[in-house]
PyMOL commands that place a pseudoatom at each C-alpha (Angstrom):
pseudoatom trace, name=CA, resn=MET, resi=1, chain=A, elem=C, hetatm=0, pos=[-0.475, -18.308, 5.130]
pseudoatom trace, name=CA, resn=TYR, resi=2, chain=A, elem=C, hetatm=0, pos=[0.868, -14.780, 4.913]
pseudoatom trace, name=CA, resn=ALA, resi=3, chain=A, elem=C, hetatm=0, pos=[3.195, -12.707, 2.761]
pseudoatom trace, name=CA, resn=VAL, resi=4, chain=A, elem=C, hetatm=0, pos=[5.201, -9.511, 3.022]
pseudoatom trace, name=CA, resn=ILE, resi=5, chain=A, elem=C, hetatm=0, pos=[4.733, -7.252, -0.006]
pseudoatom trace, name=CA, resn=GLU, resi=6, chain=A, elem=C, hetatm=0, pos=[6.086, -3.913, -1.168]
pseudoatom trace, name=CA, resn=ALA, resi=7, chain=A, elem=C, hetatm=0, pos=[3.605, -1.325, -2.422]
pseudoatom trace, name=CA, resn=GLY, resi=8, chain=A, elem=C, hetatm=0, pos=[4.106, 2.415, -2.676]
pseudoatom trace, name=CA, resn=GLY, resi=9, chain=A, elem=C, hetatm=0, pos=[7.580, 2.255, -1.141]
pseudoatom trace, name=CA, resn=GLN, resi=10, chain=A, elem=C, hetatm=0, pos=[6.269, 0.602, 2.037]
pseudoatom trace, name=CA, resn=GLN, resi=11, chain=A, elem=C, hetatm=0, pos=[6.191, -3.002, 3.226]
pseudoatom trace, name=CA, resn=PHE, resi=12, chain=A, elem=C, hetatm=0, pos=[2.991, -4.698, 4.407]
pseudoatom trace, name=CA, resn=LYS, resi=13, chain=A, elem=C, hetatm=0, pos=[2.279, -8.068, 5.992]
pseudoatom trace, name=CA, resn=VAL, resi=14, chain=A, elem=C, hetatm=0, pos=[-0.881, -9.431, 4.338]
pseudoatom trace, name=CA, resn=GLN, resi=15, chain=A, elem=C, hetatm=0, pos=[-3.177, -12.448, 4.664]
pseudoatom trace, name=CA, resn=GLU, resi=16, chain=A, elem=C, hetatm=0, pos=[-6.038, -13.620, 2.478]
pseudoatom trace, name=CA, resn=GLY, resi=17, chain=A, elem=C, hetatm=0, pos=[-9.293, -11.773, 3.178]
pseudoatom trace, name=CA, resn=GLU, resi=18, chain=A, elem=C, hetatm=0, pos=[-7.538, -8.807, 4.785]
pseudoatom trace, name=CA, resn=MET, resi=19, chain=A, elem=C, hetatm=0, pos=[-8.252, -5.132, 3.981]
pseudoatom trace, name=CA, resn=LEU, resi=20, chain=A, elem=C, hetatm=0, pos=[-5.226, -2.967, 3.231]
pseudoatom trace, name=CA, resn=ARG, resi=21, chain=A, elem=C, hetatm=0, pos=[-4.709, 0.775, 2.600]
pseudoatom trace, name=CA, resn=VAL, resi=22, chain=A, elem=C, hetatm=0, pos=[-1.819, 1.568, 0.242]
pseudoatom trace, name=CA, resn=GLU, resi=23, chain=A, elem=C, hetatm=0, pos=[-0.746, 4.602, -1.762]
pseudoatom trace, name=CA, resn=LYS, resi=24, chain=A, elem=C, hetatm=0, pos=[-2.891, 5.250, -4.834]
pseudoatom trace, name=CA, resn=LEU, resi=25, chain=A, elem=C, hetatm=0, pos=[-2.894, 2.529, -7.485]
pseudoatom trace, name=CA, resn=ASP, resi=26, chain=A, elem=C, hetatm=0, pos=[-4.378, 3.042, -10.936]
pseudoatom trace, name=CA, resn=GLY, resi=27, chain=A, elem=C, hetatm=0, pos=[-7.702, 1.309, -11.499]
pseudoatom trace, name=CA, resn=GLU, resi=28, chain=A, elem=C, hetatm=0, pos=[-11.428, 1.537, -10.957]
pseudoatom trace, name=CA, resn=VAL, resi=29, chain=A, elem=C, hetatm=0, pos=[-13.361, 0.203, -7.985]
pseudoatom trace, name=CA, resn=GLY, resi=30, chain=A, elem=C, hetatm=0, pos=[-13.830, -3.543, -8.449]
pseudoatom trace, name=CA, resn=ALA, resi=31, chain=A, elem=C, hetatm=0, pos=[-10.726, -3.953, -10.627]
pseudoatom trace, name=CA, resn=ARG, resi=32, chain=A, elem=C, hetatm=0, pos=[-8.255, -6.743, -9.957]
pseudoatom trace, name=CA, resn=VAL, resi=33, chain=A, elem=C, hetatm=0, pos=[-4.673, -5.844, -8.968]
pseudoatom trace, name=CA, resn=GLU, resi=34, chain=A, elem=C, hetatm=0, pos=[-1.632, -8.130, -9.069]
pseudoatom trace, name=CA, resn=ILE, resi=35, chain=A, elem=C, hetatm=0, pos=[1.320, -7.242, -6.860]
pseudoatom trace, name=CA, resn=ASP, resi=36, chain=A, elem=C, hetatm=0, pos=[4.460, -9.129, -7.828]
pseudoatom trace, name=CA, resn=LYS, resi=37, chain=A, elem=C, hetatm=0, pos=[6.852, -7.418, -5.409]
pseudoatom trace, name=CA, resn=VAL, resi=38, chain=A, elem=C, hetatm=0, pos=[6.633, -10.184, -2.798]
pseudoatom trace, name=CA, resn=LEU, resi=39, chain=A, elem=C, hetatm=0, pos=[9.500, -10.187, -0.302]
pseudoatom trace, name=CA, resn=PHE, resi=40, chain=A, elem=C, hetatm=0, pos=[8.509, -13.155, 1.869]
pseudoatom trace, name=CA, resn=VAL, resi=41, chain=A, elem=C, hetatm=0, pos=[5.920, -15.952, 1.775]
pseudoatom trace, name=CA, resn=ARG, resi=42, chain=A, elem=C, hetatm=0, pos=[5.037, -18.394, 4.534]
pseudoatom trace, name=CA, resn=THR, resi=43, chain=A, elem=C, hetatm=0, pos=[2.626, -21.291, 4.174]
pseudoatom trace, name=CA, resn=ASP, resi=44, chain=A, elem=C, hetatm=0, pos=[2.014, -24.194, 6.554]
pseudoatom trace, name=CA, resn=THR, resi=45, chain=A, elem=C, hetatm=0, pos=[4.983, -26.136, 5.183]
pseudoatom trace, name=CA, resn=VAL, resi=46, chain=A, elem=C, hetatm=0, pos=[7.066, -23.736, 3.076]
pseudoatom trace, name=CA, resn=VAL, resi=47, chain=A, elem=C, hetatm=0, pos=[8.962, -20.547, 3.859]
pseudoatom trace, name=CA, resn=LYS, resi=48, chain=A, elem=C, hetatm=0, pos=[10.332, -18.582, 0.888]
pseudoatom trace, name=CA, resn=ILE, resi=49, chain=A, elem=C, hetatm=0, pos=[12.555, -15.539, 1.269]
pseudoatom trace, name=CA, resn=GLY, resi=50, chain=A, elem=C, hetatm=0, pos=[13.270, -13.359, -1.741]
pseudoatom trace, name=CA, resn=ALA, resi=51, chain=A, elem=C, hetatm=0, pos=[16.519, -11.758, -2.813]
pseudoatom trace, name=CA, resn=PRO, resi=52, chain=A, elem=C, hetatm=0, pos=[15.003, -9.130, -3.098]
pseudoatom trace, name=CA, resn=TYR, resi=53, chain=A, elem=C, hetatm=0, pos=[11.732, -10.635, -4.430]
pseudoatom trace, name=CA, resn=VAL, resi=54, chain=A, elem=C, hetatm=0, pos=[10.370, -14.200, -4.453]
pseudoatom trace, name=CA, resn=GLN, resi=55, chain=A, elem=C, hetatm=0, pos=[10.364, -15.560, -8.018]
pseudoatom trace, name=CA, resn=GLY, resi=56, chain=A, elem=C, hetatm=0, pos=[6.882, -16.447, -9.309]
pseudoatom trace, name=CA, resn=ALA, resi=57, chain=A, elem=C, hetatm=0, pos=[5.022, -15.273, -6.211]
pseudoatom trace, name=CA, resn=LYS, resi=58, chain=A, elem=C, hetatm=0, pos=[2.055, -12.898, -6.570]
pseudoatom trace, name=CA, resn=VAL, resi=59, chain=A, elem=C, hetatm=0, pos=[-0.554, -11.342, -4.339]
pseudoatom trace, name=CA, resn=ILE, resi=60, chain=A, elem=C, hetatm=0, pos=[-3.928, -10.740, -5.985]
pseudoatom trace, name=CA, resn=GLY, resi=61, chain=A, elem=C, hetatm=0, pos=[-6.307, -8.161, -4.604]
pseudoatom trace, name=CA, resn=GLU, resi=62, chain=A, elem=C, hetatm=0, pos=[-9.432, -6.229, -5.519]
pseudoatom trace, name=CA, resn=ILE, resi=63, chain=A, elem=C, hetatm=0, pos=[-9.814, -2.450, -5.333]
pseudoatom trace, name=CA, resn=VAL, resi=64, chain=A, elem=C, hetatm=0, pos=[-12.560, -1.679, -2.819]
pseudoatom trace, name=CA, resn=ALA, resi=65, chain=A, elem=C, hetatm=0, pos=[-12.275, 2.130, -2.757]
pseudoatom trace, name=CA, resn=GLN, resi=66, chain=A, elem=C, hetatm=0, pos=[-10.207, 5.087, -3.899]
pseudoatom trace, name=CA, resn=GLU, resi=67, chain=A, elem=C, hetatm=0, pos=[-10.093, 7.485, -0.955]
pseudoatom trace, name=CA, resn=LEU, resi=68, chain=A, elem=C, hetatm=0, pos=[-8.379, 10.579, 0.418]
pseudoatom trace, name=CA, resn=GLY, resi=69, chain=A, elem=C, hetatm=0, pos=[-6.444, 10.780, 3.661]
pseudoatom trace, name=CA, resn=ASP, resi=70, chain=A, elem=C, hetatm=0, pos=[-6.767, 13.445, 6.322]
pseudoatom trace, name=CA, resn=LYS, resi=71, chain=A, elem=C, hetatm=0, pos=[-5.873, 17.021, 5.436]
pseudoatom trace, name=CA, resn=VAL, resi=72, chain=A, elem=C, hetatm=0, pos=[-2.490, 18.159, 6.693]
pseudoatom trace, name=CA, resn=ILE, resi=73, chain=A, elem=C, hetatm=0, pos=[-1.892, 21.906, 7.133]
pseudoatom trace, name=CA, resn=VAL, resi=74, chain=A, elem=C, hetatm=0, pos=[1.662, 23.262, 6.963]
pseudoatom trace, name=CA, resn=PHE, resi=75, chain=A, elem=C, hetatm=0, pos=[1.973, 26.822, 8.278]
pseudoatom trace, name=CA, resn=LYS, resi=76, chain=A, elem=C, hetatm=0, pos=[5.323, 28.636, 8.229]
pseudoatom trace, name=CA, resn=PHE, resi=77, chain=A, elem=C, hetatm=0, pos=[5.937, 32.098, 9.602]
pseudoatom trace, name=CA, resn=LYS, resi=78, chain=A, elem=C, hetatm=0, pos=[8.674, 34.357, 10.886]
pseudoatom trace, name=CA, resn=ARG, resi=79, chain=A, elem=C, hetatm=0, pos=[7.619, 36.728, 13.600]
pseudoatom trace, name=CA, resn=ARG, resi=80, chain=A, elem=C, hetatm=0, pos=[7.787, 40.486, 13.046]
pseudoatom trace, name=CA, resn=LYS, resi=81, chain=A, elem=C, hetatm=0, pos=[8.837, 40.019, 9.390]
pseudoatom trace, name=CA, resn=GLY, resi=82, chain=A, elem=C, hetatm=0, pos=[5.443, 39.749, 7.720]
pseudoatom trace, name=CA, resn=TYR, resi=83, chain=A, elem=C, hetatm=0, pos=[6.334, 36.327, 6.310]
pseudoatom trace, name=CA, resn=HIS, resi=84, chain=A, elem=C, hetatm=0, pos=[3.763, 33.561, 6.456]
pseudoatom trace, name=CA, resn=LYS, resi=85, chain=A, elem=C, hetatm=0, pos=[2.872, 30.673, 4.188]
pseudoatom trace, name=CA, resn=LYS, resi=86, chain=A, elem=C, hetatm=0, pos=[-0.042, 28.256, 4.498]
pseudoatom trace, name=CA, resn=ARG, resi=87, chain=A, elem=C, hetatm=0, pos=[-0.111, 25.036, 2.478]
pseudoatom trace, name=CA, resn=GLY, resi=88, chain=A, elem=C, hetatm=0, pos=[-2.349, 21.998, 2.633]
pseudoatom trace, name=CA, resn=HIS, resi=89, chain=A, elem=C, hetatm=0, pos=[-2.062, 18.403, 1.436]
pseudoatom trace, name=CA, resn=ARG, resi=90, chain=A, elem=C, hetatm=0, pos=[-4.364, 15.368, 1.158]
pseudoatom trace, name=CA, resn=GLN, resi=91, chain=A, elem=C, hetatm=0, pos=[-2.791, 12.034, 0.250]
pseudoatom trace, name=CA, resn=HIS, resi=92, chain=A, elem=C, hetatm=0, pos=[-4.631, 9.698, -2.166]
pseudoatom trace, name=CA, resn=TYR, resi=93, chain=A, elem=C, hetatm=0, pos=[-5.040, 6.093, -1.001]
pseudoatom trace, name=CA, resn=THR, resi=94, chain=A, elem=C, hetatm=0, pos=[-6.368, 2.849, -2.460]
pseudoatom trace, name=CA, resn=LYS, resi=95, chain=A, elem=C, hetatm=0, pos=[-8.199, 0.367, -0.247]
pseudoatom trace, name=CA, resn=LEU, resi=96, chain=A, elem=C, hetatm=0, pos=[-7.506, -3.256, -1.276]
pseudoatom trace, name=CA, resn=LYS, resi=97, chain=A, elem=C, hetatm=0, pos=[-9.021, -6.558, -0.260]
pseudoatom trace, name=CA, resn=ILE, resi=98, chain=A, elem=C, hetatm=0, pos=[-6.475, -9.356, -0.549]
pseudoatom trace, name=CA, resn=SER, resi=99, chain=A, elem=C, hetatm=0, pos=[-8.114, -12.311, -2.262]
pseudoatom trace, name=CA, resn=GLN, resi=100, chain=A, elem=C, hetatm=0, pos=[-5.271, -14.720, -3.015]
pseudoatom trace, name=CA, resn=ILE, resi=101, chain=A, elem=C, hetatm=0, pos=[-1.577, -15.327, -2.307]
pseudoatom trace, name=CA, resn=MET, resi=102, chain=A, elem=C, hetatm=0, pos=[0.102, -17.386, -5.025]
pseudoatom trace, name=CA, resn=VAL, resi=103, chain=A, elem=C, hetatm=0, pos=[3.446, -19.085, -4.391]
for i in range(1, 103): cmd.bond("trace and resi %d" % i, "trace and resi %d" % (i + 1))
show_as sticks, trace
zoom trace
């Protein structure tokens, strides 16, 4: 059984017991998260395709960690003009463990 979900503007193919890293979701470590934006569900006998989402389908997960991504440095400059700008960014992520897919 697997499902395709939408979280943080991205689509992920998930299965029960799988670890997943999505954009930051609100909640503490150990909290339960329900994702109802399910685009596709496939079981052994049933295939459901949403338009755009499958009605009544949910994916339940548990927050394992709130973490930061790698630092990205953006450096702009124009030669011989004395112009330079240095900016950095670290994206916040949530690590989920998928516990159940409900159809």
